[in-house]
Structure formats: C-alpha cells, structure tokens
Backbone bond lengths (Angstrom), bond angles and torsions (degrees), N, CA, C in turn:
res aa  C-N    CA-C-N  psi(-1)  N-CA   C-N-CA  omega(-1)  CA-C   N-CA-C  phi
1 M - - - 1.462 - - 1.523 108.31 -
2 H 1.320 115.12 134.33 1.457 120.73 177.70 1.508 110.62 -74.21
3 D 1.311 116.41 147.02 1.461 121.90 176.97 1.526 107.28 -100.59
4 L 1.332 115.96 80.22 1.452 121.17 -176.16 1.525 110.37 -90.94
5 A 1.311 115.68 143.34 1.462 121.30 177.26 1.523 108.10 -123.18
6 P 1.332 117.05 130.45 1.463 118.75 179.04 1.528 110.77 -67.80
7 I 1.334 115.22 142.72 1.456 119.69 175.92 1.524 108.95 -126.17
8 C 1.303 114.42 154.70 1.463 120.01 177.33 1.528 108.96 -80.95
9 A 1.325 116.11 167.48 1.468 120.94 -176.94 1.518 112.46 -60.82
10 L 1.338 117.17 -30.27 1.468 120.07 178.43 1.521 112.57 -84.60
11 G 1.338 117.42 1.72 1.454 120.93 172.55 1.515 116.17 101.67
12 G 1.314 118.78 -9.11 1.459 120.54 -179.36 1.512 112.42 -90.18
13 T 1.313 114.97 170.12 1.462 119.73 175.57 1.525 110.85 -88.70
14 E 1.321 117.50 -14.23 1.460 123.53 175.81 1.526 108.50 -122.20
15 P 1.331 117.45 150.48 1.469 120.03 179.05 1.524 111.68 -60.32
16 H 1.312 115.14 139.89 1.464 121.80 179.89 1.530 109.24 -81.84
17 V 1.343 116.59 137.80 1.461 122.09 179.86 1.527 108.64 -129.68
18 D 1.340 116.34 131.34 1.466 122.79 175.10 1.522 107.70 -123.80
19 T 1.328 116.73 138.23 1.459 121.06 176.35 1.516 108.64 -129.50
20 V 1.334 115.75 128.73 1.457 122.37 176.85 1.524 107.16 -133.70
21 A 1.318 116.52 117.36 1.469 123.07 175.43 1.520 113.19 47.45
22 G 1.313 117.15 45.06 1.456 121.20 175.77 1.520 115.57 87.63
23 V 1.321 118.52 -5.68 1.464 121.44 174.91 1.526 107.70 -100.81
24 T 1.323 115.31 129.43 1.456 121.20 -177.36 1.523 110.18 -113.77
25 L 1.321 115.63 132.79 1.460 122.95 174.98 1.525 107.07 -113.82
26 T 1.328 116.08 117.94 1.460 121.35 -175.30 1.516 110.33 -122.31
27 E 1.312 115.88 126.15 1.461 120.80 172.24 1.531 107.10 -68.08
28 N 1.326 117.10 132.32 1.459 121.14 -176.17 1.535 110.02 -119.47
29 P 1.351 117.15 93.34 1.461 119.53 179.55 1.528 113.14 -85.52
30 G 1.326 117.45 3.85 1.454 121.53 -174.13 1.514 114.75 -92.80
31 L 1.326 117.55 24.72 1.454 121.19 -175.47 1.524 110.58 -117.29
32 A 1.318 116.63 121.89 1.465 121.90 171.91 1.518 107.34 -90.15
33 L 1.327 117.20 137.90 1.465 122.20 -177.80 1.520 110.46 -131.22
34 A 1.330 115.10 145.25 1.467 120.99 173.61 1.520 108.21 -148.58
35 S 1.320 116.21 137.83 1.471 120.25 176.41 1.529 108.90 -90.58
36 V 1.324 114.16 145.45 1.463 122.09 178.93 1.523 106.96 -124.02
37 A 1.317 116.90 121.15 1.467 121.97 177.57 1.526 108.30 -126.25
38 A 1.331 115.54 119.91 1.463 119.82 -179.88 1.531 110.18 -63.09
39 R 1.301 115.63 139.00 1.463 120.17 175.99 1.526 109.54 -82.22
40 R 1.326 115.33 152.74 1.466 121.21 -178.59 1.533 110.27 -55.41
41 G 1.324 114.10 128.76 1.454 120.31 -179.40 1.517 114.53 84.67
42 Q 1.332 116.32 -7.35 1.462 121.55 -177.56 1.532 112.18 -114.42
43 E 1.324 116.58 14.07 1.470 120.61 -174.52 1.529 112.28 -56.92
44 A 1.322 117.42 -47.98 1.472 120.54 -178.19 1.524 111.07 -64.96
45 A 1.318 117.47 -41.92 1.465 120.73 179.37 1.529 111.04 -65.89
46 C 1.322 116.44 -39.74 1.462 120.77 177.82 1.526 110.58 -62.67
47 R 1.343 116.35 -46.56 1.470 120.72 178.10 1.526 110.66 -60.09
48 A 1.313 117.24 -37.61 1.469 120.78 179.39 1.528 110.49 -63.96
49 H 1.327 116.88 -43.38 1.472 120.04 178.05 1.529 110.79 -63.68
50 L 1.343 116.77 -42.60 1.460 120.43 179.74 1.528 110.55 -65.57
51 S 1.320 116.37 -39.75 1.458 121.09 178.13 1.531 110.95 -61.63
52 T 1.309 116.58 -42.63 1.462 120.50 177.84 1.523 110.61 -63.06
53 L 1.327 117.14 -42.92 1.463 121.81 178.99 1.525 111.35 -60.89
54 L 1.341 116.35 -38.25 1.468 121.76 -173.45 1.527 112.78 -102.41
55 D 1.325 117.07 26.78 1.468 122.53 177.06 1.519 113.72 57.45
56 G 1.332 116.47 44.53 1.449 120.52 171.51 1.508 116.91 93.92
57 T 1.330 117.82 5.18 1.466 120.61 -178.03 1.524 109.78 -126.29
58 V 1.325 115.93 140.39 1.463 122.04 174.25 1.523 107.24 -121.18
59 P 1.338 118.56 129.36 1.468 119.66 -179.76 1.529 112.31 -61.81
60 E 1.302 115.63 131.53 1.459 122.97 176.77 1.531 108.48 -95.27
61 P 1.336 118.94 174.05 1.471 120.65 -179.56 1.535 112.22 -52.82
62 G 1.328 114.89 131.24 1.454 121.41 178.63 1.510 114.39 77.09
63 K 1.321 117.62 11.56 1.460 121.21 -175.05 1.523 112.32 -127.69
64 A 1.330 113.83 157.93 1.456 123.09 173.97 1.519 108.13 -128.75
65 V 1.316 115.88 151.73 1.459 121.72 169.97 1.521 105.20 -107.24
66 L 1.320 116.11 114.06 1.464 122.04 -176.15 1.520 108.50 -103.62
67 R 1.302 115.72 99.98 1.452 119.80 177.68 1.518 108.13 -138.51
68 D 1.295 116.25 169.81 1.453 121.91 -176.82 1.522 108.91 -116.98
69 P 1.328 121.53 131.27 1.450 124.86 6.40 1.532 113.81 -89.81
70 E 1.337 118.73 -26.38 1.459 119.52 -177.96 1.525 110.89 -88.76
71 A 1.316 115.55 141.19 1.462 122.78 173.97 1.522 106.74 -134.01
72 S 1.334 116.16 163.57 1.457 118.75 -177.10 1.519 109.93 -153.86
73 F 1.341 115.86 153.59 1.462 120.01 171.50 1.524 109.05 -138.56
74 W 1.343 113.79 155.06 1.461 122.47 -177.73 1.526 109.24 -75.95
75 M 1.339 117.05 134.02 1.465 121.68 178.53 1.523 112.62 -113.45
76 G 1.310 117.06 -26.99 1.454 122.66 -177.34 1.515 108.36 179.19
77 P 1.319 117.76 177.86 1.457 119.76 179.73 1.535 111.59 -54.98
78 D 1.321 115.70 119.95 1.465 122.96 -179.88 1.525 113.02 57.26
79 Q 1.347 116.12 33.34 1.468 122.03 177.72 1.524 109.14 -137.22
80 W 1.328 115.65 135.02 1.460 121.19 -179.17 1.521 109.59 -141.70
81 M 1.331 115.16 157.03 1.460 121.62 170.03 1.522 106.20 -107.56
82 V 1.317 115.97 133.09 1.459 122.06 177.40 1.520 107.44 -113.47
83 G 1.324 116.49 134.42 1.452 121.78 178.51 1.515 110.78 -128.73
84 A 1.324 115.88 153.25 1.461 122.83 178.41 1.525 108.01 -159.47
85 P 1.325 117.74 162.73 1.474 119.56 177.81 1.528 110.73 -61.41
86 I 1.316 115.73 131.59 1.469 119.37 -178.03 1.530 111.11 -67.61
87 A 1.319 117.29 -25.06 1.463 120.46 179.86 1.528 111.62 -61.73
88 T 1.331 117.33 -32.26 1.464 121.06 -179.28 1.523 113.01 -111.19
89 H 1.330 117.35 -9.74 1.468 120.98 -175.00 1.532 111.21 -134.16
90 E 1.305 117.49 40.88 1.461 120.30 -179.90 1.529 111.14 -56.59
91 D 1.316 116.18 -31.37 1.464 121.75 178.96 1.531 110.98 -104.35
92 L 1.325 116.94 41.18 1.468 122.20 -175.97 1.527 112.10 -52.87
93 A 1.328 117.60 -46.40 1.467 120.13 -178.48 1.526 110.75 -60.06
94 A 1.312 118.17 -42.58 1.466 121.13 178.91 1.525 110.88 -65.65
95 Q 1.334 117.24 -39.35 1.466 120.45 177.31 1.530 110.62 -61.75
96 L 1.335 115.99 -42.98 1.461 119.90 -179.43 1.531 111.35 -68.90
97 K 1.337 117.63 -39.57 1.468 120.63 177.83 1.522 110.50 -59.38
98 S 1.324 116.16 -40.18 1.455 120.90 178.43 1.526 110.81 -64.33
99 R 1.310 117.48 -39.26 1.469 122.49 -178.50 1.529 111.82 -74.33
100 F 1.333 117.35 -45.07 1.463 121.43 -172.64 1.525 113.33 -85.86
101 G 1.324 117.99 -21.91 1.463 120.86 -179.55 1.518 111.28 58.32
102 N 1.334 116.98 -132.92 1.465 122.54 -177.46 1.528 113.36 -88.44
103 T 1.327 117.80 9.17 1.467 119.59 -178.49 1.520 112.63 -82.47
104 A 1.348 117.26 -16.09 1.464 120.17 -175.70 1.513 111.19 -148.23
105 S 1.316 114.64 153.90 1.459 121.14 170.22 1.527 106.47 -96.12
106 I 1.312 115.54 122.70 1.458 122.58 -176.43 1.526 108.00 -111.80
107 T 1.328 116.28 131.06 1.461 120.46 179.88 1.524 109.48 -130.24
108 D 1.332 116.44 128.68 1.459 121.02 176.09 1.524 109.09 -64.73
109 Q 1.326 117.42 127.03 1.457 122.92 -177.70 1.531 112.52 -119.47
110 T 1.316 117.47 5.46 1.460 121.45 -170.94 1.522 113.15 -53.76
111 D 1.304 118.33 -50.65 1.467 120.65 -177.30 1.520 113.28 -86.41
112 A 1.316 117.83 -4.14 1.463 120.90 -179.07 1.524 112.24 -82.61
113 W 1.328 117.32 -19.66 1.466 122.23 -175.01 1.515 111.08 -123.52
114 V 1.323 115.36 143.06 1.457 121.35 170.37 1.523 106.30 -101.67
115 C 1.311 115.48 142.13 1.460 120.67 -179.16 1.520 109.43 -117.55
116 F 1.332 115.73 126.81 1.462 121.82 174.03 1.526 108.07 -119.14
117 D 1.324 116.55 131.95 1.457 122.11 173.29 1.520 108.04 -103.66
118 M 1.334 116.60 123.29 1.455 122.41 178.02 1.521 107.44 -111.20
119 R 1.337 115.20 124.71 1.464 119.88 -177.23 1.522 110.64 -133.69
120 G 1.324 113.39 148.92 1.455 119.56 173.42 1.514 112.37 125.92
121 D 1.312 114.90 163.90 1.463 120.26 176.89 1.519 108.56 -72.79
122 G 1.313 116.26 126.62 1.454 121.27 -178.21 1.516 113.33 115.52
123 I 1.338 117.58 -1.13 1.468 119.21 -179.03 1.523 111.23 -63.09
124 E 1.327 116.82 -29.71 1.465 119.55 178.46 1.524 110.70 -64.06
125 D 1.349 117.17 -41.39 1.464 121.12 178.32 1.525 110.90 -60.51
126 V 1.321 115.71 -40.27 1.469 120.41 179.36 1.529 110.02 -64.69
127 M 1.321 116.70 -48.18 1.463 120.16 -175.92 1.522 112.24 -68.04
128 R 1.330 118.09 -29.17 1.469 119.69 177.19 1.527 110.97 -62.20
129 L 1.323 117.05 -29.19 1.465 121.12 -179.19 1.525 113.19 -80.13
130 C 1.321 117.31 -25.36 1.464 116.57 -169.87 1.523 115.46 -123.44
131 A 1.329 119.43 -6.15 1.459 119.56 -178.16 1.519 110.92 -138.87
132 N 1.311 116.17 141.73 1.457 122.16 -179.65 1.531 109.78 -91.27
133 I 1.335 115.43 66.26 1.462 121.93 175.21 1.518 107.77 -132.69
134 D 1.307 116.41 155.77 1.466 120.44 177.27 1.519 107.82 -85.84
135 I 1.312 115.26 78.95 1.461 121.68 -174.20 1.522 112.03 -61.08
136 D 1.318 117.46 -30.17 1.465 120.05 -179.20 1.525 112.10 -69.40
137 Q 1.320 117.83 -24.39 1.462 121.35 179.48 1.531 112.93 -92.66
138 M 1.324 117.43 -10.32 1.469 120.00 -179.04 1.525 110.08 -69.46
139 Q 1.313 115.11 130.04 1.459 122.78 177.22 1.523 109.02 -108.66
140 T 1.324 116.60 164.54 1.454 121.03 175.12 1.524 109.00 -53.11
141 G 1.331 116.36 128.65 1.458 121.56 -179.01 1.515 114.34 96.37
142 D 1.337 117.52 -2.79 1.466 120.04 175.51 1.526 109.03 -83.93
143 A 1.328 115.91 144.76 1.461 122.13 179.61 1.528 108.30 -139.41
144 H 1.326 116.60 125.51 1.463 120.28 -177.74 1.520 110.76 -129.24
145 R 1.314 114.80 141.52 1.461 120.74 170.67 1.518 106.75 -91.51
146 T 1.324 116.18 133.79 1.457 121.03 -179.21 1.528 108.34 -151.62
147 V 1.310 115.06 -171.10 1.458 121.31 178.82 1.519 108.28 -124.21
148 I 1.318 116.29 133.15 1.461 122.47 172.14 1.524 106.45 -123.64
149 H 1.312 116.33 117.23 1.464 122.09 177.53 1.534 110.83 52.75
150 Y 1.335 116.70 47.34 1.463 125.04 177.57 1.527 114.28 70.61
151 M 1.325 118.17 12.18 1.462 121.83 178.82 1.517 109.53 -112.98
152 G 1.333 116.91 130.26 1.457 120.60 175.50 1.518 110.12 -70.77
153 V 1.328 115.98 128.39 1.465 121.69 -178.12 1.525 109.52 -138.01
154 Y 1.318 115.00 164.64 1.459 122.82 169.24 1.523 107.65 -113.37
155 V 1.335 115.80 134.99 1.467 121.99 177.23 1.523 107.05 -118.13
156 L 1.327 116.13 123.18 1.458 122.22 -179.83 1.524 109.31 -116.80
157 R 1.327 116.30 131.48 1.475 120.94 174.80 1.522 106.77 -87.03
158 R 1.317 115.38 117.49 1.462 121.81 -176.74 1.529 109.89 -96.76
159 D 1.295 116.66 -172.50 1.458 122.88 178.40 1.516 107.57 -121.01
160 P 1.320 120.05 124.27 1.459 128.23 9.54 1.530 111.66 -73.76
161 A 1.331 115.02 170.42 1.468 121.43 -171.19 1.526 113.76 -63.23
162 N 1.325 118.70 -19.09 1.470 119.35 179.89 1.530 110.87 -92.60
163 W 1.335 116.24 37.79 1.460 122.71 179.28 1.524 108.28 -135.66
164 L 1.327 116.00 121.87 1.459 122.51 174.25 1.519 108.84 -116.62
165 R 1.313 116.45 142.61 1.461 121.96 171.55 1.509 106.32 -112.11
166 I 1.324 116.31 127.73 1.461 122.44 -178.14 1.522 107.71 -118.58
167 L 1.330 116.36 120.86 1.452 122.27 178.18 1.520 108.52 -110.84
168 G 1.319 115.81 125.32 1.455 121.38 178.95 1.510 110.38 -135.20
169 P 1.322 116.70 172.04 1.468 119.57 -179.04 1.531 111.24 -63.51
170 S 1.305 115.49 129.99 1.463 120.86 -179.10 1.523 111.56 -59.55
171 S 1.329 116.78 -33.31 1.467 120.54 -179.53 1.530 111.83 -66.34
172 S 1.324 117.36 -17.49 1.473 122.11 179.20 1.527 111.44 -113.57
173 A 1.320 117.49 23.90 1.470 121.37 -174.73 1.525 112.67 -55.93
174 K 1.323 116.90 -45.70 1.471 119.27 -177.50 1.518 111.19 -68.04
175 S 1.322 118.35 -37.67 1.463 121.14 178.31 1.526 110.98 -66.60
176 L 1.331 116.63 -42.76 1.463 120.46 178.38 1.521 110.76 -64.99
177 H 1.309 116.37 -43.56 1.472 120.96 177.47 1.519 110.48 -58.62
178 H 1.325 116.88 -46.17 1.465 121.50 179.42 1.530 110.72 -60.25
179 A 1.332 117.08 -44.61 1.468 120.43 179.65 1.519 111.97 -62.21
180 L 1.323 116.88 -42.21 1.474 120.44 -179.12 1.527 111.67 -68.65
181 V 1.323 117.24 -43.62 1.469 120.16 -179.83 1.524 110.25 -67.64
182 T 1.323 118.13 -38.75 1.465 121.67 176.74 1.520 110.13 -60.72
183 A 1.341 117.17 -44.10 1.468 120.46 178.32 1.516 111.25 -65.54
184 M 1.328 117.44 -37.06 1.466 120.39 177.38 1.519 110.86 -61.83
185 R 1.333 116.64 -44.98 1.461 120.59 -178.95 1.521 111.53 -67.03
186 A 1.342 116.87 -34.48 1.467 120.46 -179.36 1.527 112.14 -75.31
187 A 1.331 116.56 -34.89 1.471 120.24 -173.20 1.516 113.77 -87.72
188 L 1.313 117.05 -27.02 1.463 119.22 -170.78 1.521 113.56 -106.66
C-alpha cells in the first residue's frame, strides 16, 4: 500500500493564507465540485432535479445559489457547477449521478479547480486591478466568469458581502495565487 499524503493546489499540506492590510486570501481545499450538463431532450428534467437539490431554485445566468451543504452557479446554457464540503461530499459526482440519472452528464471537477476565498474590506480595490468585472455592482449570489492574468476564472460574491470565492484552473494555481497577492499588495 502506498503512503500517500494529500496536498493542496499550492503544494503544501495545509492551506496557504496571505493577509495584506486586513484582506485575507485563503486557499480552500475543502470544496468538492462536480459539473452538471443537461442531456439533449432532458433539459427540463435536469432542471427539476437541480431545483430539488437546491430547495426550489436553479441558478440563472450570472447567478449562484448559496445554500448549505450544496451550492451551485450557472456556467452556460443548461450547465452548472455544484459544490459542497468535501468532508461530507467526497463522492459528490457519484451522489449527483445517482440523483440525476440519465438526465445529465455529471463530471467530477474537484481536482480540476483551485479555490481561493478572499475576505475583508478592500476586496473591491483588489478585484478592480485584476479582473474585468463590475465588482461594485456584484451582490451576494452573483457569479461571473472573467479573466485574471490570462486565466479563465469564476468569481462568486458570497455572504457576507466582503467575501469573494475565486475558482481557477488547478494547473495554474501558483500563477493565480501570485496574481491575486500582487493585486492585494498593489491595491491595499
């Protein structure tokens, strides 16, 4: 048997945390992710399953449904990302496949994305430097796809309002981290 040890996307055994002038950027390895894409002809049935999972709500374009334990955001027409705590949903994709059956194609995305949580007063100043989104107009539950330092990312406004979740490609975790910390140091 191999003696494997889990590592975070930035390479450590513990999540990396950076703080600049009261704004904290925390690597969040505790998130299980799975994409849900409705199959042709099954769009309504897929939406019904997602609605049941999310207590009657399905994320629309530019929106997220933030609930516990499962949350979701819109990725494209009839496509969503579902997230939940990995401690209770390590097999999230399998759970969703069981629920959705043949109405959707479900793909485990947990290791494909790195998650950074940015919190504190001043996050808007940081995001103005590194992302082409109207951060001042984003409300809790808004979710936008944008680019940070040439990397496609999703930015979600969480609750409370001074909390952003940034999901980027895991293969570019160090580059994304560097871009965010550089913007924090420049803005704050």
